[in-house]
N, C-alpha and C positions, 0 to 999 in steps of 0.2 A: 454657470460655466466654469469650469476649473482654467486655471492657467497651466501652461507648460513650463516644466522646469528648464533651466538654462543649463549648459554643460553636456557631457557625454549621453547619448542615447543609444541603447542596444542597437547593433546592426543586424537587421533583420529584413525578411522580404515583406514588401508591401503589397496588399491585396485588396486595397479599397476600390479600385476599378472593378476587381472581380465581384466584389459584394455588390456594387452598384448594379452591375450587369445581372446578378442573380436576383435582384430586387424587381428588375423590370421586366422578367420574363413574363409569359402569358399565364394567367391563372389557370388552373385546372390540370395542369401537367403535373405528373406524378414522379419524375426523376429527382432522386436525392443528389441535391447539389450543395456542397460546402464550400467555405472560404476559412482558411487559416488566418488568423490575426496575429501578425508579426511587425510593426510598423518600423520602418528602417530610419527615417528622419524625424526631425522636430514637426515638419509639415504634416508627415503621414499620422504623426502621434496625434497632432491637432484635430486633423480630420476624423481619425477613428474615435477620439474623445468626444467630438461632437456628435457622431453616429450613435455611440453608446448612450449618451444623454438623451437624444432624441428617442432611441428605442426604450429606454427606461420610462420616458414619459408617455410613450404610446403602449405601455405594458408587455412590450415584446422581449424585455429583460427584467427579470425581477431580482432584488438583491436576496441572496440566500443566506449570506453570513459577511459580516465585516469584523475584522480583528486586528486589534493594536499589534504592530510590530514588535517582537521581544528582543530583536537585535539593533534596531535603528529607533531612537525615539523620535515621535512625530508622525511616523509613517503608519499608514493604514492600508490593509489589502481587502478589497472587496471581491466576492465571488458572487457572480450573477448568472443565473439560469435563463436559456431562451424559451419563450412560450410563444404559441401560435393559438390565437382564438381562447385563451386561457389554459391551454393544455402544453405541458413541459414537453419539450424535444430532447430526446434521449441523446447525450453527447453533445449537445449544443450549450456552451457555457463559456464564461469569459473571467479572467482575473484582471483587477486595475489596481495598481499601486498608486497611492495617493501620499503626497507630502505636505501636511497644513494646506490641504485645498489645491495643491499642484499635481497633476497627473505625470507619474514617472515613467510607467510602463503599462502595455496592455498586451496579453496574450490571451488566445482562444481559438475555437471554432465556432462558426455560425452556419445555420443552414438557411436556405431561402425559404420565405414563406409563400407556399403555393395553394394556399386557400384550400387545405385539405378539410373534408368535412369532419368535423370533431364532436359529432352527437353519436355516442355509442349506441349499439342496437342491444348490448348486454347490460345488465346493472353489474355491480362489483360482486354481488354474491354468486350470480351465475358465471363469472369471469373466474372466481375462485374455484368454484367446482369443476370448471374446465381444466385450470392448472392442476388441481388434485388428481383428476384422471388421468392427465399425462404424466404426472410425476409418481403416481402411486403412492403419495403421502398426503398427510393433512398437516395444515399449519392453523388451527383455530385462532379465531380472534384477529387475525391478520388481514386487512382488506389489501388487495392489489391496486396499484396505481395506473390510472389512465396518461398514457404518454403517446407521444408520436415517435415511431420508430424509423429512422434512415436505416433501411435493412441492407445487408451484406450484397444484395442483389441490385442495389442502387436505386430503390423506390422507396416511397413514403408508405407506412401503414398506422393507422390507428390501433393501439393495441393496449392490453393491460399487461402490466408485468410485477411479479413478484418472485422474490427468493424463497425456496423451500428446500429442506433437507431431503435427498434422496440416498440411494445405495451407493452413488457414486460422489457424495459430497453435496454442498449447497449449490444449486443450480438455479440461476436466473431465467425464468420463463417469460416469453412475450406470446400472447394468444391474441388473436383477431378480435376487435371489440364489437363485432357483429356477429361472427359465426363461432367463436371459441376455438377455431382451429389454432394450432400452433405456427407462429411465423418464425420464431428464432428462439434460441436457448444457449447459453453458455454456462459453463461450472466456474463458479466463483470461488472454489477452494484454493486460498491463496497460502500456500505450503512453503512449509516448513513452518502501647500495649505491653504485654510480658515479653521479655527477650529470652529465648532458650536456646540452647545448643542443639545441633543436629549434625548428622553426617549426609553429605551430598551423594550423588549417583557414583563419583568418582572417590567416595570414602574421604572426602576432604572435609573439615571442620569448619562450620559455619553458625552464625548467630541468626536466629529466626525471629521475626515480630509476629507476636501470637497475642490471643486473648485468652486471659485466664478465666476459668469459670468452674466452680465445683470441683476443684481438684484436676480438671482436664485443660490441656491447652489446645486451642482452636487456630487453625492457620488463617487467621483474620488479622490483617495488619492494622495495629492501632497508632501506629507513629507517623503514618503519612496521610495526607489531606484526604485522598479518595478511597473509597471501598477497593481493597485489593485482598482476595480472598482466594483460597484453594479448596476445591472439593475432590473427594476420593468417591469415585464410581465403582470401586471395589471390582473390577472387571466386568460389569452387567453392561454390555455392550447395547441390549434392548434399551435400558433406561438411557444411556448415553445418547441414543438416536431420539428417544422421546424427548428429552430435554432440549436438544437441537432444534425439533420442530415444535416447541412450545406446547407439547402435550401434556408433560409434567413440569412441575417447578422443582427446585432443589431447596431443601430445607437446612436447619442447623444440623440436622443428625448425619447431612451429607458432607458436612465441612470437614475436611483432614484434620485429624486429631492425633493427640500423643499425651499420656500420663507420664511416660518415662523420659529420663534425660540421660544420655543424648537422644533426641529422635532419630530412629535409623532408617525410617523410609525415604530413601535418598530422592525419589521422585517427587514428592510431596515437598520436601526440604528445599531442593533446589527451586521448583516452581514458585513457592512462595517468597524466597529470598530473590531471585532473579526478577520477579515482576517488579519488586520494590527497587532494585537496583536500576531497571530500565526507567521507572519513573525518574529517579535521581539523575540519572544521566541527561534525559531530556530537560529536566529542570535546569541542572547546572550548566550545561553546556549551551541551551537555547533559551533559557527562560519559559518553557513550555510546561504547562501544567498538565500533564496527563495527555491522554490520546486526542482528546477534543479540546485542549487548552482550557478546560473548566472542570478539571478533576473528575472525568467520568470514570466509571467502575471498570475494573479488570477482574473478571472471574475466571480462574483455571481449573482445569479438570485433568487429573491424574487418574492413571488406571482406568482408561475408558474401556477397555477390554483385558482379557487374562493373556499375559505373555505366553503361557504355556498352551494356549489355544490356537495359535496362529495358524498352524497346518489344517486346522478344520474351518477355518474362514475362507469366505470367497476372496478371490484376488483383488477385487475392488476395496474390500474391506481391509485386507492386509495392507495395501497401499495408503489407506486413508488413517487407520487406527493403530497401526503397529509400526510401519515405515515412514512415519510423517509427524509433523506438528503443525497445527494449522489454527488460523484467526478467523472467527465467526463474528461479523458485525451485528451487534455494537458489544464490544468489550469481553467476548468470550474467546479464551484459549483451550485448546485441547491438545495435550502432550502424548504422543505415541508411545506404546508399552515398549518398542524395539523387539528383539529377537532373544530366546533361550541361547546362552553362550556356545552350544553346540551347533547352531545354525548360522549360516552366512548368506550373503547376497553379492554376488560377482567378488566372492573372496573377502568382503568386508563384514565385520561384526557390527551389530546395532544395539546398543543399549538404551536405556529410558531417554527419551528426547528432551526432557525437561533438564538434564544434565548439561545442555549446551547453552551457555549464555548467549552467544552469537545467534543462535537458533531462536531463542526466546525473544532478543531483541529485534530480530528479523520479523518474526511473526507479529509482535505487538507494532512494529513499524507499518505493517500493513493497516493497523487501526488508525494510525496518525494519516496514512495516505487517505484512508476512507473519509476522514473527517475533514480532508483538505482538498487536494487535487483529485482525489477519487478516480484514479488513473484506471481506465476501462480494462478489464483483464483479459485483452485481445491484442495481438499483433505487438505493434511497437509500443503503444502506451501500456500493454501488459509487460513487456519486457522491461520497460522503464519502471514500472511497479515494483517487479522483483529486484532489480538493480538497485533501486533506492532501499529496500528492505536489507540487501545485503551490505550496502555502505554503511547502513548504521548499524547493523549487526556487529560487522567488524570494528566499527569506530567505538563501539560499546565495550568490546573486548579489549582494545588497547587503553581506553579509559579506565579499565579496572585492572589492568596488568600487574600493577605492583600490590594491589590488595590481594588477587589470586595467587601472587608469587610466579606468575608466568609471563613470558614474554607474548605481546599480541602478534598475529600474524594474518595474512591474507587468504587463508583458508576458510571455508564455511562449513561448519559441523564436524570439525575434525575432533573434537572431544567425546563426541558420543557415535561418530561413524568412523570406524577404525579399520585397517590404517588409511589416512589421507583425507577423510571428510569427503564432501560433495562436489564442491567447486573450488577453482582458483581464480582470484582477482588479479594477481601478478601474471598468472599464464593461462587464460581460459581454455587454450587450445590443448593444453596438458590433459584436460578432461573431456575433450571433444566439443568443447563450446567455442563459437567463434569470438575473436578478440577485435575484428575489423568489419565494418559494415559491409563491404564488397564480399565477404564470405558468410553472411548472415543466413539463417534457415528461413525459407520462404513458404515453406507447406504448412499444413493446417494442424497437424499435431500439436499437442502441448498448447493448445490455444493460439496456435500461430508462432510457437517457440519462446514462449514468454519466460522459460528457465533458461533456455539455450542462448537466446539472444541477449539475455541480461549481461551476458560476458562483455558485450562491447561497452556498455555504461560502466561495468565493474573495472574494466582495464583502464578507462578513461579516469576514473576516479583514483586509482592505484596510481598511474603515472602522474596525476598532477600533484600527488603528495611526494612519492619516492623517486620520480623522475626515471629515466631509462629509455628504451626503445620498444616500440611495438613490434611484436615478432612478424607479424604479417608484412607490415609497410615498411619496417626498418627505420621509420621516422623517430628521432630523438626528441624528448620532452625534458625541459629543465624544471623539475618538481619544486615545490616550496621547501622540500625536507621534511623528515619525520618529526624535527623538533617544532615545526609550524603545521603540524596535521590539522590543527584547531581551526585554521583559516579555511581549508577546503572542506571540512565537515560542516562549517558554518555556511559556506557558500552552496554546497549542495543541497543542505537542509532549507535554506531559503527558497532556491529555485523549485524544488520538488513540493516543498509544503505550501509555498505562499505565492508563487509566481505561475505555475504551470497549470493548464486547463485540463479536463479529463481525456482528451483525445489527443494530447501530446504525442509528437513524434520524436525521433533522435534528434532531427534538425531543431524542433523547439527546444529540447532539453540543452542542446549547445547554445542556443541564444539567451535561454533563460539563466544558465548558469554564468554566461559572461556578464549579463545584466546584474546578476546577484553579486559577483565580485566587484563589479563598478560600484554598485551600491555601498558594499562593505568597505573597500579598500581602495577605491579610485581608479580612474580608467587607465592610468600609465602603471598599475601595481605589478609586482611579481606574481600576484594572485591571478589576475587577468591574463597574464602571459602564459603562466601554468595551465590554467583551464583552457585556453584557446589551442594551445600546442597539443595538449592531450586529445582533445576532440578532433583535432586534425591527423593526428597520428593513428586514430581508431577508424578513420574514414568518414567522420561526419562532418560535413561542411555547410 
């Protein structure tokens, strides 16, 4: 049994009584009931710690991953998934922070065990066939996972789940484990050596880490620990889709290459350079070694379609492969082609998306999220997923400002979507996004407003650094100041990547970031004050 730490404990809502009530409900009911775990006091934390240990012994919680803290020596972050009768419950997971055997914090969402029959009527092969019929696409060699799904309608269902690439992007399907009928789906498109010289998308000079072979230089980084490689699909959209669905593999002939110097394919130059910069940013700022903290690969794809063919493409393909950059787990980046110079969207020009450092860091940060909190890409957790990527993308831009000869800013994608970019963290409402919880989008489009509502978290991050007033509430925030932005970057990174569960809400994000600030800088610190004031200003209490 772990001992509990003395000193400040994050101020959060206790739900122990709710969990006890859930556990004692009559077996056989099928209503999906959940409890959000955010203990308020030392006693609540002690009780939850005991409950977690008991569930681990009983097999109801299983350790998925334990990572050493890269910011505070001696700390370990455990991620535990909830199981019922040996089957994982989708969205049921916890994070537990431990300091030399002492539990510091617990965050998560747990579901009541209602003794659902977990014997499937279909085997994995039949389930995969059902998913392929629904999606109209095949993904050879990948077996779906049997999971218990707390459905959007408030019930439980035994399902098989698999992500498969479709015409609208990577869709996660859940099919009934007995009938093969679709239960739910959601789109998981989370958008947005030798050293040679090259010119980027914006005609700026860069040094590119490459592999020299037989007089040709390949976009294969030999200077950093992981595989960081860029492929050029030469506008072949069919092959791009086949690769994304595991129908084909890419070989050495697909690696972006140049025999001349400087290398003038700006999209390939920027993709290769910025992938390495993002790796360096995470390592230098947080001590993190790549997306999974174990130097996992990053494979970038440029020219997934022909820029000149955009008007002949379907609207969904235009949105995905021309006007977008996106991350596909594990470790694949696809950089959209943008538009010919004579075409605009809402008066904005789009060039090759690989030319935006904040865009690339944003998308690769989706990979960090996938390996850590795995924030579900729907509703509030999805908005937090997007907000974290914006936070890290902007932070990366500030980190390299002097190297690039530019000042950092709080616009997203302004280098490649001109004029103005896509979003503003300083003033989300200027781009039609909410900056306050009271005016959040509550509809179903955009997966429940994941891009729109990211403005709430984005503005909290901005205010915690720069200070100022929230446009909607008028409440003032005393930020830490731009000279101390590293403190807020580390606080939000710690909360989003190490403390938060997959089903986190804005309220959980507030509690987790306050906890992270206390962990790093102390309960009475200026950072805790700035973070607390910022969340209050954007209406998250």
